[in-house]
C-alpha positions as CSV (number, residue, x, y, z in Angstrom):
1,M,76.5,101.0,-114.5
2,T,76.3,97.2,-114.0
3,S,76.2,94.4,-116.3
4,H,75.0,90.8,-116.0
5,I,78.1,89.6,-118.0
6,M,80.6,87.4,-116.3
7,P,83.5,89.9,-115.7
8,T,85.9,87.5,-117.4
9,Y,87.6,90.7,-119.7
10,G,89.1,93.6,-118.6
11,R,87.2,95.3,-121.2
12,L,88.3,98.9,-122.6
13,A,85.9,101.8,-121.9
14,V,84.5,101.8,-125.5
15,T,81.5,100.1,-127.6
16,F,81.9,100.1,-131.3
17,E,78.6,100.3,-133.4
18,R,80.1,99.8,-137.0
19,G,83.1,99.3,-139.2
20,E,84.0,99.6,-142.6
21,G,87.5,98.4,-143.9
22,A,90.2,99.1,-141.2
23,W,87.9,101.6,-139.5
24,L,85.6,101.0,-136.5
25,W,83.2,103.9,-135.2
26,D,82.3,103.9,-131.3
27,S,78.7,105.1,-129.8
28,E,79.9,108.5,-130.1
29,N,80.8,108.4,-133.8
30,K,84.4,108.5,-133.0
31,R,86.4,106.8,-135.5
32,Y,89.4,104.3,-134.8
33,L,92.1,102.9,-137.1
34,D,92.0,99.0,-136.2
35,A,95.4,97.5,-136.0
36,L,94.4,94.5,-134.4
37,S,91.5,92.8,-136.4
38,G,89.7,91.5,-133.4
39,I,92.8,89.9,-132.7
40,A,93.5,88.5,-136.3
41,V,90.1,87.8,-137.0
42,C,89.1,90.3,-139.4
43,S,91.8,90.2,-141.9
44,L,89.2,91.3,-144.7
45,G,88.4,94.5,-142.4
46,H,84.8,95.0,-141.4
47,A,81.4,94.8,-143.4
48,H,83.4,93.3,-146.3
49,P,81.1,92.9,-149.1
50,A,81.8,89.6,-150.2
51,V,81.5,88.1,-146.6
52,H,78.1,90.1,-146.3
53,K,76.7,88.9,-149.8
54,A,77.5,85.3,-148.6
55,L,76.0,85.4,-145.2
56,C,72.9,87.4,-146.4
57,E,72.3,84.7,-149.5
58,Q,72.9,81.6,-147.2
59,S,70.8,82.8,-144.6
60,Q,68.0,83.1,-146.9
61,K,68.5,79.5,-147.7
62,L,69.7,77.5,-144.6
63,L,71.7,78.0,-141.2
64,H,71.7,74.6,-139.9
65,T,70.3,71.1,-140.2
66,S,72.9,68.5,-138.3
67,N,76.2,66.9,-139.1
68,I,74.6,63.4,-139.3
69,Y,73.6,64.9,-143.0
70,R,76.0,65.9,-145.9
71,I,76.5,69.6,-145.9
72,G,77.4,70.7,-149.4
73,V,78.9,74.3,-148.7
74,Q,81.2,72.3,-145.6
75,E,82.7,69.9,-148.6
76,Q,83.2,72.8,-150.8
77,L,85.2,74.4,-147.8
78,A,87.0,70.9,-147.0
79,D,87.8,70.7,-150.6
80,Q,89.4,74.1,-150.9
81,L,91.3,74.0,-147.4
82,T,92.8,70.5,-148.1
83,A,93.6,71.8,-151.8
84,L,95.4,75.1,-150.3
85,S,97.2,73.4,-147.3
86,G,98.4,69.9,-148.6
87,M,96.3,68.0,-145.9
88,D,93.8,65.3,-146.7
89,N,90.9,66.0,-144.3
90,V,89.1,68.5,-142.1
91,F,87.1,68.4,-138.9
92,F,85.0,71.5,-138.7
93,S,84.6,73.1,-135.5
94,N,83.2,76.6,-133.9
95,S,86.5,78.3,-132.5
96,G,90.4,77.8,-132.4
97,A,90.3,76.1,-128.9
98,E,88.0,73.4,-130.2
99,A,89.9,72.9,-133.3
100,N,92.9,72.4,-130.7
101,E,91.0,69.8,-128.8
102,A,90.3,67.9,-132.1
103,A,94.1,68.0,-132.4
104,I,95.0,66.8,-129.2
105,K,92.0,63.8,-129.1
106,L,93.4,62.8,-132.4
107,A,96.9,62.5,-131.0
108,R,96.1,60.6,-128.0
109,K,93.9,58.1,-130.2
110,Y,96.7,57.8,-132.5
111,G,99.0,56.8,-129.2
112,Y,96.4,54.2,-128.1
113,G,96.4,52.8,-131.8
114,L,100.2,52.3,-131.0
115,G,100.0,50.9,-127.9
116,I,100.9,53.6,-125.9
117,G,98.5,53.4,-122.9
118,Q,99.2,57.2,-121.4
119,P,100.1,59.2,-124.7
120,A,101.9,62.5,-124.2
121,I,102.2,65.6,-126.1
122,I,105.2,67.9,-126.3
123,V,104.3,71.6,-126.0
124,M,106.2,74.8,-125.4
125,E,106.9,77.4,-123.1
126,K,104.9,80.6,-123.7
127,S,102.4,79.1,-126.1
128,F,98.6,79.6,-126.0
129,H,96.2,77.2,-127.3
130,G,92.8,78.0,-126.0
131,R,91.3,78.2,-122.4
132,T,89.2,74.7,-122.2
133,L,90.6,72.5,-120.1
134,A,92.8,70.6,-122.4
135,T,94.1,73.4,-124.1
136,L,94.3,75.4,-121.1
137,S,96.4,72.4,-119.7
138,A,98.7,72.6,-123.2
139,T,99.2,76.4,-122.9
140,G,102.4,77.5,-121.2
141,N,101.3,80.0,-119.3
142,A,100.9,79.6,-115.5
143,K,98.9,82.7,-115.0
144,I,96.1,81.5,-116.8
145,Q,96.0,78.3,-115.3
146,Q,95.9,79.5,-112.0
147,G,92.9,78.3,-110.3
148,F,92.0,75.5,-112.5
149,A,93.8,72.7,-111.1
150,P,93.9,69.9,-111.7
151,L,95.1,70.2,-115.1
152,V,94.7,67.5,-117.7
153,E,97.4,65.5,-117.7
154,G,99.9,64.3,-120.8
155,F,101.8,67.2,-121.8
156,I,105.3,67.7,-121.4
157,R,106.7,71.3,-121.8
158,V,110.0,72.3,-123.1
159,P,111.4,75.9,-124.5
160,Y,110.1,77.3,-127.6
161,N,112.8,77.4,-130.4
162,D,114.9,74.9,-128.7
163,V,115.3,72.1,-131.0
164,G,117.8,70.1,-128.6
165,A,115.2,70.6,-125.7
166,V,112.9,68.6,-127.9
167,A,115.2,65.9,-128.8
168,D,116.0,65.4,-125.0
169,A,112.2,65.0,-124.1
170,I,112.1,62.7,-126.7
171,S,115.0,60.4,-125.3
172,Q,113.7,60.6,-121.8
173,H,110.2,59.5,-122.5
174,N,108.8,56.5,-124.4
175,N,105.1,57.8,-124.4
176,I,105.6,60.7,-126.7
177,V,103.2,60.9,-129.4
178,A,102.7,64.4,-131.0
179,I,104.6,67.9,-130.9
180,L,102.2,70.8,-131.0
181,V,103.4,74.1,-131.6
182,E,102.6,77.6,-133.0
183,P,104.8,78.4,-136.0
184,V,104.9,82.2,-134.7
185,Q,104.0,82.5,-130.7
186,G,101.3,85.1,-130.7
187,E,99.9,85.5,-127.0
188,G,103.6,84.8,-126.0
189,G,104.9,87.8,-127.4
190,V,105.0,87.6,-131.3
191,N,108.2,85.2,-130.8
192,I,109.4,84.2,-134.2
193,P,111.9,80.9,-134.2
194,A,115.0,80.2,-136.3
195,P,113.9,79.9,-139.9
196,D,114.5,76.0,-140.0
197,Y,112.8,75.3,-136.8
198,L,109.8,73.5,-137.9
199,N,111.9,71.9,-140.5
200,Q,114.0,70.3,-137.8
201,L,110.8,69.4,-135.7
202,R,109.4,67.8,-138.9
203,A,112.7,65.6,-139.0
204,L,112.2,64.8,-135.2
205,C,108.6,63.5,-135.9
206,D,109.6,61.7,-138.8
207,Q,112.6,59.9,-137.4
208,H,110.6,59.2,-134.0
209,H,107.1,58.3,-135.9
210,L,105.5,61.2,-134.0
211,L,102.6,63.5,-135.3
212,L,103.7,67.5,-135.9
213,M,100.8,69.4,-135.1
214,L,100.7,73.2,-136.2
215,D,98.6,75.6,-134.3
216,E,97.8,77.9,-136.8
217,I,94.9,79.7,-135.3
218,Q,96.7,83.1,-135.4
219,T,99.6,82.9,-138.2
220,G,97.0,81.1,-140.9
221,I,94.7,82.3,-143.5
222,G,97.5,84.8,-145.0
223,R,98.3,86.5,-141.9
224,T,102.3,85.9,-142.3
225,G,102.4,85.9,-146.3
226,Q,101.8,82.5,-146.8
227,F,98.3,80.9,-146.7
228,L,99.8,79.0,-143.9
229,A,103.0,79.7,-142.0
230,Y,104.3,76.6,-142.5
231,Q,104.6,76.8,-146.3
232,H,107.3,79.3,-145.8
233,N,109.6,76.2,-144.5
234,R,108.2,73.9,-147.5
235,I,107.1,71.2,-145.2
236,L,103.6,69.6,-144.4
237,P,102.5,68.9,-140.7
238,D,100.4,65.8,-139.9
239,V,97.9,68.1,-138.1
240,C,97.4,71.7,-138.7
241,T,94.6,73.9,-136.7
242,L,92.7,77.1,-137.9
243,A,89.9,79.3,-136.6
244,K,90.3,83.4,-136.4
245,A,90.4,84.9,-140.0
246,L,88.7,81.7,-141.3
247,G,85.3,83.1,-141.3
248,N,86.2,87.1,-140.8
249,G,84.3,87.4,-137.5
250,V,81.8,84.5,-138.3
251,P,82.7,81.7,-135.6
252,I,84.5,78.9,-137.4
253,G,87.2,76.6,-136.5
254,A,89.1,73.3,-138.8
255,C,91.3,70.7,-137.7
256,L,93.0,69.3,-140.7
257,A,95.1,65.8,-141.2
258,R,97.3,64.1,-143.3
259,G,98.5,60.7,-144.0
260,K,98.1,58.4,-141.0
261,A,96.7,61.4,-138.9
262,A,94.1,61.7,-141.3
263,E,92.5,57.9,-140.7
264,V,92.4,58.3,-136.5
265,L,89.0,59.9,-136.2
266,T,86.1,57.8,-137.3
267,A,82.4,58.0,-137.1
268,G,81.4,58.4,-133.4
269,S,85.2,59.5,-132.1
270,H,84.5,63.1,-132.1
271,G,81.4,65.6,-133.3
272,S,80.4,69.0,-133.0
273,T,76.6,70.3,-133.0
274,F,77.4,73.4,-134.9
275,G,80.5,72.7,-136.3
276,G,80.9,73.6,-140.2
277,N,77.6,74.8,-140.5
278,P,76.2,76.4,-143.8
279,L,76.4,79.8,-142.7
280,A,79.9,79.8,-141.5
281,C,81.1,77.4,-144.3
282,S,79.8,80.3,-146.8
283,A,81.3,82.9,-144.9
284,A,84.7,81.0,-145.0
285,L,84.2,80.3,-148.8
286,A,84.0,84.0,-149.4
287,V,86.9,84.8,-147.5
288,L,89.1,82.2,-149.4
289,A,87.6,83.7,-152.8
290,T,88.6,87.3,-151.6
291,L,92.1,86.4,-150.4
292,E,92.8,85.0,-153.9
293,A,91.0,87.3,-156.0
294,D,92.7,90.4,-154.2
295,G,96.1,89.1,-154.0
296,L,96.0,89.7,-149.9
297,I,98.3,87.0,-149.2
298,A,101.3,88.0,-151.0
299,A,100.7,91.6,-150.1
300,A,100.7,91.0,-146.7
301,S,104.2,90.1,-147.0
302,R,104.8,93.7,-148.4
303,K,102.6,95.6,-146.3
304,G,104.2,93.9,-143.0
305,D,107.8,95.0,-144.2
306,A,106.5,98.6,-145.0
307,I,104.9,98.8,-141.4
308,C,108.1,97.4,-139.7
309,T,110.4,99.6,-142.0
310,G,108.3,102.8,-140.6
311,F,108.5,101.8,-137.0
312,S,112.3,100.9,-137.2
313,A,113.0,104.5,-138.7
314,R,111.4,106.2,-136.0
315,L,112.0,103.8,-132.9
316,Q,115.4,101.7,-133.9
317,G,117.8,102.6,-131.4
318,Q,116.0,104.5,-128.8
319,P,116.4,103.5,-125.6
320,H,114.0,100.9,-124.0
321,I,113.1,99.4,-127.6
322,V,114.4,95.8,-127.3
323,D,113.2,94.4,-130.8
324,I,111.0,95.2,-133.8
325,R,110.0,91.9,-135.4
326,H,107.4,90.6,-138.0
327,K,106.2,88.0,-140.0
328,G,104.1,89.1,-142.5
329,M,101.4,91.3,-140.9
330,M,102.1,89.8,-137.2
331,I,104.2,92.4,-136.0
332,G,105.8,92.9,-132.5
333,I,107.5,95.6,-130.8
334,E,109.1,94.6,-127.7
335,L,109.9,97.1,-125.0
336,D,112.2,96.7,-121.8
337,S,109.4,97.2,-119.2
338,P,105.6,96.7,-119.0
339,C,103.6,98.7,-121.5
340,A,100.2,97.6,-121.2
341,E,99.1,101.5,-120.3
342,L,100.0,102.1,-124.1
343,V,96.6,100.4,-125.0
344,G,94.3,102.8,-123.4
345,Q,96.8,105.8,-124.7
346,A,96.3,104.4,-128.3
347,L,92.5,104.0,-128.0
348,Q,92.3,107.8,-126.8
349,A,94.3,108.7,-130.0
350,G,91.9,106.7,-132.3
351,L,94.0,103.4,-132.5
352,L,93.4,99.9,-131.5
353,I,96.2,98.1,-130.4
354,N,97.2,95.2,-128.0
355,V,100.1,94.4,-125.6
356,T,100.8,90.9,-125.0
357,N,103.5,89.1,-122.7
358,E,103.2,92.5,-120.7
359,R,106.3,94.1,-122.8
360,T,105.2,93.5,-126.6
361,I,103.0,95.8,-128.5
362,R,101.1,93.3,-130.8
363,L,99.7,94.5,-134.3
364,L,97.7,92.4,-136.1
365,P,96.2,94.7,-138.9
366,P,93.8,93.7,-141.5
367,L,95.3,92.6,-144.8
368,I,93.2,95.2,-146.4
369,M,95.0,97.7,-144.8
370,D,96.1,100.6,-147.5
371,E,99.3,102.6,-147.4
372,A,97.7,105.8,-146.1
373,Q,96.6,103.4,-143.3
374,I,100.2,102.1,-142.7
375,Q,101.6,105.5,-142.5
376,L,98.9,106.9,-139.9
377,L,99.6,103.6,-137.8
378,V,103.2,104.2,-137.8
379,D,102.6,107.9,-137.0
380,T,100.0,107.5,-134.3
381,L,101.7,105.0,-132.2
382,S,105.3,105.9,-132.7
383,P,105.0,109.3,-130.8
384,L,103.1,107.3,-128.1
385,I,106.1,104.6,-127.6
386,L,108.7,107.7,-127.8
387,A,106.6,109.6,-125.0
388,F,106.2,106.0,-122.8
389,T,109.7,105.2,-122.9
390,A,110.9,108.8,-122.5
391,Q,109.4,108.4,-118.9
392,L,111.0,105.2,-117.8
């Protein structure tokens, strides 16, 4: 078979036709347990009735006007997001990469306002912020940057979870205006920093008048057991970016800002044709209402603990298992060898997983996953891991 789609993805040989909750069915009507949620997107699962209802109702009224006019549901969503996050205002985009582009532009404009001619942003090794040229340049992965030089300048890279390296970079460069960091690195291998890492970065930013910008595109919207991961640390960033689970599959991104950062982008300095259109905002409002009504954020901590307890009982102490770690329902099982072939093996067994950073099995189950499905996830994946490691 041939395809007229650009070959930018290493696609698995399966086509999904429909979904319900944590389940997907392919074109042959085989059922799969989805432990990936479209990579942290469908946190309410598939075909959620509240999202379906919101989309149907809004599509019968209005899909798009333009951001040159006021959009009522966009303002409602901004009100709710700022109330939940402690931030002051929001710029809406279509994706996480665009949300991070907005944050990068905001930081640069902030620097120019301070008289810094070539503002720089501290970013982290093994980070992932998107695939546009600027976000690709900010990302700490040389492999995905290959072939796209010259990269965008203005990023200073340091090791993740190393506050001393951040402090050294600040002391060595007088043009740093911001720090951009993920509270938990997803693509980098589900890397969880020290408990006070974000607090120490907040203190450095306060000391040196820098913007703390948190990429919560994967960690946000309840994934870690708080609405936003930084809320575990009881801090506030200056900028926070969201996307993925915000629309439960409907494309929407958001760049939230607070205090001095909220005053930087003004009329004409940034924009988006489709960002925050009525359809996407209606879906996002339904997501937020469902998270609250069903208590899914608090449940994410309990369910994540249950998943990791299950895997620990089956895998802890086994050869080649380096670590089992999680933050809410963001779970990584690290092996000591590349294990990408487990993705295909799990697919054959009716389970959707992902391997990131070559050696880490990444699980991002929908927040609606129930106890029986959690047990099935553990019972299905554990023997595959054990059989794989027995061959190493």
